[in-house]
C-alpha positions as CSV (number, residue, x, y, z in Angstrom):
1,M,-33.0,-8.7,-29.2
2,T,-30.8,-5.8,-29.9
3,T,-32.2,-2.4,-28.9
4,A,-30.3,1.2,-29.3
5,R,-30.5,4.0,-26.9
6,V,-29.1,7.1,-27.9
7,A,-28.4,9.9,-25.4
8,A,-28.3,13.9,-25.3
9,Q,-24.8,14.5,-25.0
10,P,-24.1,18.2,-26.2
11,D,-21.1,18.6,-24.6
12,N,-18.1,16.0,-24.7
13,R,-15.2,17.1,-22.6
14,I,-14.5,14.5,-19.6
15,S,-15.2,15.4,-15.9
16,L,-12.5,17.8,-14.1
17,T,-12.5,14.1,-12.0
18,D,-11.5,11.8,-14.7
19,Q,-8.7,14.2,-16.3
20,I,-7.0,14.4,-12.8
21,L,-7.3,10.6,-12.6
22,F,-6.2,10.7,-16.2
23,L,-3.4,13.3,-15.8
24,G,-2.7,11.4,-11.7
25,Q,-2.5,8.0,-14.4
26,R,0.1,9.7,-16.9
27,A,2.3,10.8,-13.9
28,T,2.7,8.2,-11.6
29,G,2.6,5.0,-14.5
30,A,0.3,3.5,-12.9
31,E,-2.8,2.1,-14.3
32,G,-6.2,1.7,-12.1
33,V,-8.2,-1.3,-13.9
34,V,-11.6,-2.3,-12.9
35,Q,-11.5,-6.4,-13.6
36,V,-14.8,-8.5,-13.4
37,G,-14.7,-12.3,-14.0
38,W,-17.1,-15.0,-14.3
39,V,-16.6,-18.3,-13.9
40,Y,-19.0,-21.3,-15.6
41,E,-19.0,-24.8,-14.1
42,H,-21.1,-25.7,-16.9
43,P,-20.4,-25.2,-21.2
44,V,-20.1,-21.5,-22.2
45,D,-22.6,-20.5,-25.4
46,D,-19.4,-19.2,-27.7
47,D,-21.8,-17.4,-30.1
48,A,-23.9,-15.6,-27.4
49,L,-20.2,-14.7,-25.9
50,K,-19.2,-13.3,-29.0
51,R,-22.5,-11.1,-29.3
52,F,-22.0,-9.7,-25.4
53,H,-17.7,-8.8,-26.5
54,Q,-19.5,-6.9,-29.8
55,H,-21.9,-5.2,-27.4
56,L,-19.8,-4.5,-24.8
57,G,-17.8,-2.0,-27.5
58,S,-20.8,0.7,-26.6
59,G,-21.7,3.3,-23.9
60,L,-18.9,3.9,-21.0
61,L,-16.6,1.6,-23.0
62,G,-17.3,2.6,-26.4
63,R,-14.7,5.4,-26.2
64,R,-10.8,6.6,-25.2
65,V,-9.7,10.0,-24.4
66,E,-8.6,12.6,-26.8
67,R,-6.4,15.2,-25.2
68,S,-7.1,19.4,-25.9
69,P,-4.5,20.6,-28.6
70,L,-4.1,23.3,-25.8
71,P,-1.8,22.4,-23.0
72,F,-4.6,23.7,-20.4
73,G,-7.7,22.7,-22.1
74,R,-10.2,20.2,-21.6
75,H,-10.2,16.6,-22.6
76,R,-12.9,14.9,-24.6
77,W,-14.6,11.8,-25.4
78,V,-14.3,10.2,-28.5
79,K,-16.4,7.2,-30.1
80,V,-14.4,4.0,-30.7
81,E,-17.1,1.7,-31.7
82,G,-16.5,-2.1,-31.2
83,P,-14.0,-3.9,-29.4
84,Q,-10.9,-2.2,-28.8
85,A,-9.4,-5.5,-28.7
86,P,-10.1,-9.3,-30.3
87,L,-11.7,-12.0,-27.9
88,D,-8.4,-13.8,-26.3
89,I,-8.6,-17.3,-25.8
90,A,-6.1,-18.4,-23.7
91,P,-4.9,-22.3,-23.9
92,T,-6.3,-24.6,-21.3
93,R,-4.8,-24.4,-17.9
94,P,-5.8,-26.1,-14.7
95,R,-8.4,-24.9,-12.3
96,A,-5.9,-23.9,-9.7
97,D,-4.3,-21.5,-12.4
98,L,-7.6,-19.2,-12.3
99,S,-6.8,-16.7,-9.7
100,D,-3.0,-16.6,-11.5
101,W,-5.0,-15.9,-14.7
102,L,-6.9,-13.1,-13.7
103,D,-4.1,-11.3,-11.9
104,E,-2.2,-11.9,-15.6
105,R,-5.0,-10.5,-17.4
106,A,-5.0,-7.1,-15.0
107,Q,-1.7,-7.1,-16.0
108,R,-2.0,-6.1,-19.9
109,P,-1.8,-3.5,-20.6
110,V,-5.0,-0.3,-21.0
111,D,-4.8,2.8,-22.5
112,P,-7.5,5.4,-21.8
113,E,-6.3,7.6,-24.7
114,W,-4.4,5.2,-27.6
115,G,-6.1,2.0,-27.0
116,P,-6.9,-0.7,-26.5
117,A,-9.1,0.7,-23.3
118,W,-10.1,-2.5,-22.3
119,H,-10.5,-6.2,-23.3
120,L,-12.2,-9.6,-22.4
121,G,-10.3,-12.8,-22.2
122,V,-11.6,-16.9,-21.9
123,L,-9.5,-19.5,-20.5
124,P,-10.8,-23.1,-20.7
125,M,-10.0,-24.7,-17.9
126,S,-8.8,-28.4,-17.9
127,D,-11.7,-29.5,-15.6
128,G,-14.2,-28.3,-18.0
129,A,-15.0,-25.2,-16.5
130,T,-14.2,-21.4,-18.2
131,G,-13.2,-18.5,-16.8
132,V,-14.3,-15.1,-18.7
133,C,-12.3,-11.7,-17.6
134,L,-12.9,-8.1,-18.6
135,V,-10.3,-5.7,-17.4
136,A,-11.0,-1.8,-18.6
137,S,-9.4,1.3,-17.6
138,H,-10.6,3.2,-14.4
139,V,-10.7,6.4,-16.4
140,L,-13.3,5.3,-18.7
141,I,-15.5,3.5,-15.8
142,D,-16.1,3.0,-12.0
143,G,-17.7,-0.3,-10.3
144,V,-21.7,0.9,-10.7
145,G,-20.7,2.1,-14.3
146,V,-19.1,-1.3,-15.3
147,L,-21.8,-3.2,-14.1
148,Q,-24.6,-1.0,-15.9
149,T,-22.6,-1.7,-19.1
150,I,-22.2,-5.3,-18.4
151,V,-26.0,-5.6,-17.8
152,D,-26.8,-3.5,-20.9
153,A,-24.8,-5.3,-23.1
154,A,-25.8,-8.9,-22.0
155,K,-29.3,-7.8,-22.6
156,G,-28.7,-6.0,-26.3
157,D,-29.5,-2.7,-25.1
158,M,-26.8,-0.6,-27.2
159,R,-26.0,3.3,-25.4
160,D,-24.7,5.8,-27.8
161,F,-23.8,9.2,-26.1
162,G,-23.3,10.5,-29.0
163,Y,-19.5,11.0,-29.3
164,P,-17.8,12.5,-32.3
165,P,-15.6,10.5,-33.9
166,P,-11.6,10.8,-32.7
167,R,-9.7,13.8,-34.8
168,S,-13.4,15.1,-36.0
169,R,-11.8,18.5,-35.0
170,T,-8.8,20.5,-36.8
171,K,-6.1,21.3,-33.9
172,A,-6.2,25.1,-35.4
173,R,-10.2,24.5,-34.6
174,G,-9.9,22.5,-31.4
175,A,-7.4,24.9,-29.8
176,L,-9.7,27.6,-30.8
177,I,-13.1,25.9,-28.8
178,D,-10.6,25.3,-26.1
179,A,-9.5,28.3,-25.3
180,R,-12.9,30.4,-25.7
181,E,-13.8,27.4,-23.0
182,T,-11.0,28.4,-20.7
183,V,-11.8,32.1,-20.6
184,Q,-15.4,31.5,-19.6
185,A,-14.4,28.9,-16.9
186,V,-11.8,32.4,-15.7
187,P,-14.4,33.0,-12.7
188,G,-14.3,29.0,-11.3
189,I,-10.4,28.8,-11.7
190,A,-9.9,32.3,-9.5
191,K,-12.1,30.7,-6.9
192,A,-10.6,27.3,-6.8
193,L,-6.6,29.3,-6.8
194,V,-7.8,31.1,-3.8
195,G,-9.2,27.8,-2.1
196,A,-5.7,26.5,-2.6
197,G,-4.0,29.4,-1.0
198,K,-6.2,28.8,2.3
199,M,-5.5,25.1,2.5
200,A,-1.9,25.6,1.8
201,L,-1.9,28.2,4.8
202,A,-3.4,25.2,6.1
203,Q,-1.6,22.5,5.9
204,K,0.9,21.8,9.1
205,K,3.6,19.8,7.1
206,P,5.4,22.3,5.0
207,A,5.2,21.8,1.2
208,G,8.7,20.3,0.5
209,G,8.5,17.5,2.9
210,A,11.5,15.3,4.2
211,R,13.5,13.6,1.7
212,T,12.8,9.6,2.0
213,A,15.6,6.7,1.6
214,P,15.2,5.0,-2.1
215,V,13.2,2.2,-2.2
216,P,15.6,-1.1,-2.9
217,D,14.6,-2.6,-6.2
218,G,11.8,0.0,-6.3
219,D,11.3,-0.1,-10.3
220,R,10.1,-3.6,-10.4
221,L,6.4,-4.0,-11.6
222,V,4.7,-5.9,-8.6
223,T,1.4,-7.1,-8.3
224,A,-0.2,-7.0,-4.7
225,P,-2.1,-10.0,-3.6
226,V,-5.9,-10.3,-4.8
227,I,-8.0,-12.8,-2.9
228,T,-11.9,-13.2,-3.7
229,M,-14.1,-14.7,-0.9
230,F,-17.4,-16.2,-1.1
231,I,-19.9,-16.6,1.7
232,D,-23.7,-17.4,2.0
233,A,-26.0,-14.3,2.1
234,E,-28.6,-16.1,4.9
235,Q,-25.5,-16.9,7.5
236,W,-24.2,-13.4,6.4
237,D,-27.4,-11.4,7.2
238,A,-28.3,-13.8,10.2
239,R,-24.7,-12.6,11.8
240,A,-25.6,-8.9,10.7
241,N,-28.6,-9.3,12.8
242,A,-27.1,-11.2,15.4
243,L,-24.5,-8.3,16.1
244,G,-27.1,-5.3,16.1
245,G,-26.0,-4.0,12.6
246,N,-26.8,-4.6,9.1
247,T,-25.3,-5.8,5.7
248,H,-23.1,-2.6,5.3
249,S,-22.0,-2.3,9.1
250,L,-20.7,-5.7,9.1
251,V,-18.9,-4.9,5.6
252,A,-17.4,-2.1,7.5
253,G,-16.9,-4.5,10.4
254,F,-15.0,-6.6,8.6
255,A,-13.0,-4.1,7.2
256,T,-11.8,-2.1,10.3
257,R,-10.9,-5.5,12.2
258,L,-9.0,-6.8,9.1
259,G,-7.2,-3.1,8.9
260,E,-6.2,-2.9,12.3
261,R,-5.0,-6.7,11.8
262,M,-2.5,-5.3,8.7
263,G,-1.3,-2.5,10.6
264,R,-3.3,0.4,9.2
265,K,-4.5,2.5,12.3
266,G,-3.8,5.8,13.2
267,P,-1.9,7.4,16.8
268,D,-5.2,6.9,18.6
269,G,-6.2,3.2,17.3
270,S,-8.6,3.9,14.8
271,V,-9.0,2.8,11.4
272,M,-9.9,5.1,8.7
273,L,-12.9,3.6,6.2
274,N,-12.6,5.5,3.0
275,I,-16.1,4.9,1.4
276,P,-16.9,5.5,-1.6
277,M,-20.8,6.5,-2.8
278,S,-22.0,6.2,-6.4
279,T,-23.5,9.6,-7.6
280,R,-24.0,7.7,-10.9
281,G,-27.4,9.1,-12.6
282,E,-29.3,7.6,-16.0
283,D,-26.9,8.6,-19.2
284,D,-24.6,9.8,-16.6
285,D,-21.0,9.7,-19.1
286,R,-19.2,10.4,-16.4
287,G,-16.0,7.6,-16.0
288,N,-16.2,7.9,-12.2
289,A,-19.4,9.1,-10.6
290,V,-18.7,8.9,-6.9
291,V,-17.7,10.9,-3.7
292,L,-15.5,10.0,-1.0
293,T,-16.5,9.8,2.8
294,D,-14.0,9.1,5.8
295,V,-15.0,7.5,8.7
296,Y,-13.1,6.3,11.5
297,V,-13.6,3.4,13.5
298,N,-12.1,2.2,16.5
299,P,-11.8,-1.6,16.0
300,A,-12.3,-2.6,19.3
301,G,-15.7,-4.7,19.6
302,V,-16.4,-4.5,16.4
303,T,-16.3,-8.6,16.3
304,E,-19.1,-8.7,19.0
305,D,-21.5,-5.7,18.3
306,L,-22.4,-3.7,15.1
307,T,-24.7,-1.0,16.8
308,T,-21.0,1.6,16.9
309,V,-19.8,1.3,13.4
310,R,-23.5,1.6,12.3
311,G,-23.9,4.9,14.0
312,E,-20.2,6.3,13.0
313,I,-21.2,5.5,9.3
314,G,-24.6,7.5,9.3
315,K,-22.8,10.7,11.3
316,A,-20.2,10.7,8.6
317,L,-22.7,10.3,5.7
318,K,-25.2,12.9,7.1
319,S,-21.7,15.4,7.6
320,R,-20.6,14.4,4.2
321,R,-24.4,15.6,2.3
322,E,-23.9,19.1,5.0
323,T,-20.4,19.6,4.3
324,P,-18.9,19.9,0.7
325,D,-15.6,18.5,0.4
326,E,-13.2,21.4,0.0
327,T,-10.4,19.4,-1.9
328,L,-13.2,19.2,-4.9
329,E,-13.4,23.0,-4.6
330,L,-10.2,22.8,-6.1
331,L,-11.0,20.8,-9.7
332,P,-11.1,24.0,-12.0
333,L,-7.2,23.9,-11.7
334,T,-6.9,20.4,-12.8
335,P,-6.1,21.3,-16.4
336,F,-2.8,23.8,-15.2
337,I,-1.4,21.3,-12.7
338,P,2.2,20.1,-13.8
339,K,2.8,16.0,-13.3
340,I,4.6,16.4,-10.2
341,A,1.4,18.4,-8.1
342,V,-1.0,15.7,-9.6
343,R,1.4,12.5,-7.9
344,R,1.5,15.1,-5.0
345,G,-2.3,15.8,-5.0
346,S,-3.6,12.5,-5.1
347,N,-1.9,11.4,-1.8
348,M,-3.7,14.9,-0.7
349,V,-7.1,13.9,-2.1
350,F,-7.0,10.4,-0.9
351,A,-5.1,10.6,2.5
352,F,-2.8,8.0,1.6
353,S,-0.5,8.8,4.6
354,D,-4.0,8.0,6.9
355,M,-3.4,4.5,5.7
356,P,-7.4,4.5,4.6
357,V,-8.7,0.7,4.1
358,S,-10.9,1.4,0.9
359,C,-13.9,-0.2,1.8
360,S,-17.0,0.0,-0.9
361,N,-20.3,-2.2,-0.5
362,L,-22.0,-2.2,-3.8
363,G,-25.1,-4.3,-2.7
364,D,-27.7,-6.6,-4.9
365,L,-26.5,-6.8,-8.3
366,D,-28.8,-7.2,-11.4
367,P,-28.9,-11.0,-12.3
368,A,-27.9,-10.0,-15.8
369,V,-24.9,-9.2,-14.7
370,G,-23.9,-12.7,-14.4
371,R,-25.7,-13.7,-17.8
372,I,-22.9,-12.9,-20.1
373,D,-23.9,-15.9,-22.5
374,G,-27.8,-16.3,-22.0
375,T,-26.8,-18.6,-18.7
376,D,-25.9,-17.6,-15.0
377,A,-22.4,-18.2,-14.3
378,E,-21.7,-20.3,-11.0
379,F,-19.6,-17.4,-9.8
380,F,-18.9,-13.6,-10.3
381,I,-15.9,-11.8,-9.3
382,L,-15.8,-7.7,-9.1
383,R,-12.2,-6.7,-8.7
384,G,-10.6,-3.0,-8.3
385,V,-6.8,-3.6,-8.7
386,D,-3.7,-1.4,-10.3
387,G,-2.1,-2.9,-13.1
388,R,1.3,-2.1,-13.6
389,V,2.3,-0.5,-10.2
390,T,6.1,-0.4,-9.2
391,K,7.3,-1.4,-5.9
392,E,8.4,2.1,-4.7
393,F,4.8,3.6,-5.6
394,L,3.2,0.6,-3.3
395,E,5.8,1.0,-0.4
396,R,5.6,5.0,-0.7
397,R,1.9,4.8,-0.6
398,P,2.5,3.5,2.0
399,G,0.8,-0.2,1.2
400,L,-3.0,-0.6,0.3
401,L,-5.5,-2.5,1.9
402,T,-9.1,-2.4,-0.9
403,V,-12.2,-4.2,0.1
404,V,-15.1,-4.7,-2.1
405,S,-18.5,-6.3,-1.2
406,V,-21.5,-7.6,-3.7
407,R,-24.3,-9.8,-3.5
408,H,-24.8,-11.6,-6.2
409,G,-26.4,-15.2,-6.7
410,G,-27.5,-16.3,-3.5
411,K,-23.9,-15.0,-2.0
412,V,-22.0,-12.3,-0.1
413,Q,-18.7,-11.2,-2.3
414,F,-15.4,-9.7,-0.9
415,N,-13.0,-8.9,-3.0
416,I,-9.8,-7.8,-1.1
417,V,-6.1,-6.2,-2.6
418,A,-4.0,-6.1,-0.2
419,Y,0.2,-4.6,0.2
420,R,2.2,-4.8,3.0
421,P,5.1,-2.5,2.7
422,G,8.1,-4.9,3.5
423,G,5.9,-7.8,4.1
424,E,5.7,-11.0,2.2
425,N,2.5,-10.1,0.4
426,T,1.7,-13.3,-0.9
427,K,-2.1,-15.0,-1.4
428,A,-2.0,-17.5,1.0
429,E,-0.8,-14.5,3.9
430,V,-3.1,-12.5,2.6
431,S,-6.2,-15.7,2.6
432,D,-5.3,-16.5,5.7
433,L,-5.5,-13.3,7.7
434,A,-9.1,-12.6,5.6
435,A,-10.2,-16.0,6.9
436,D,-9.0,-15.5,10.6
437,T,-10.7,-11.8,10.3
438,L,-14.0,-13.7,9.2
439,A,-13.6,-15.9,11.7
440,E,-14.1,-13.8,14.4
441,F,-17.4,-12.4,13.0
442,G,-18.6,-16.4,13.3
443,L,-18.6,-16.7,9.3
444,S,-16.4,-19.1,7.3
445,A,-15.9,-18.6,3.0
446,E,-14.7,-20.1,0.2
447,I,-12.1,-18.6,-1.3
448,V,-10.6,-18.2,-4.8
């Protein structure tokens, strides 16, 4: 049964966080995407899958970005109903090609402004299994948002945020409205300017920085290796308890040790975990509703005792709740920032120079997230990846390590995206490294 919910949404301006992410992607050329996959070992209900595809085109995925007529104006969400691209059914391929097919889907372009901002594909496999893959622009939606949207679409629960259609404002009227709103925002902009000045004075390094050597073959598009591990949930919980921790600290401990093995640690030997925490509420239309918390963990002994990791996470979360993030106070300046500053600013906000390990644990999922045709998929996969990025982008970042964990269908799932500057950067290398790291915690996994 299909139902419709219309949320009160008087203001269709995108959040400043979403706008800076949009501008950052335009400035760097990178396409951050959220990717979800399902693997069915039994026959798929094709008609139900087509309905799911249709239902996805509502709520957070039923929209695109429309720019302000003013160069310093706020961009807005506009409604784009229904699927933004046809359901793409691929020719039959061997089961061994599943991981490569998921990579290929992640590299298919998405565009939050011109569309399609998301697409859904199906892969029939020669052993009778079926893969399904959703890829959406990270400007439109984050991990928690995409999970909620999938559950709504699977249940036929259609959400409408009340956005106007594209180009419903004339350029003259849009410019007038946006200019008036900019004037109203002047006090916040002035406060942000003062904060920016203080932060600039506090910077230890000169603004220009040292020139770096060009990256050989730097403009070549590359795909960072991505693997998925599935671990029995009962074994996982038993091991977490045995190490004096819980599922959150075991995820963090694994990410810390993997980061150390990949050389992502500071001068003092600690590994910086960048932990996103969702702030998404009911009828929340922000594309990215998260706050980031940095946790510095000493990797020594984490494979034998998780109490220190657990304590460090608790202290960091308490500090985040009590101390505002100074960088967020600069958000009112977003519409005025030139491209080059957006590019440099993203390095400051996400602390890429500190070689963080992005560590996200989304916990237990609604079972409906795996029932897109009305039956339970045997495997569910959630990835946060970069689409269409250059070698130079990843080398200068420098590299990356992202660990995303969820629980679904009696399994704890890890999705790992890894890239080492100057390394081989193959899936086999990442799989071996992840499996060896997991074995240090007394655990094993099925790896895709």
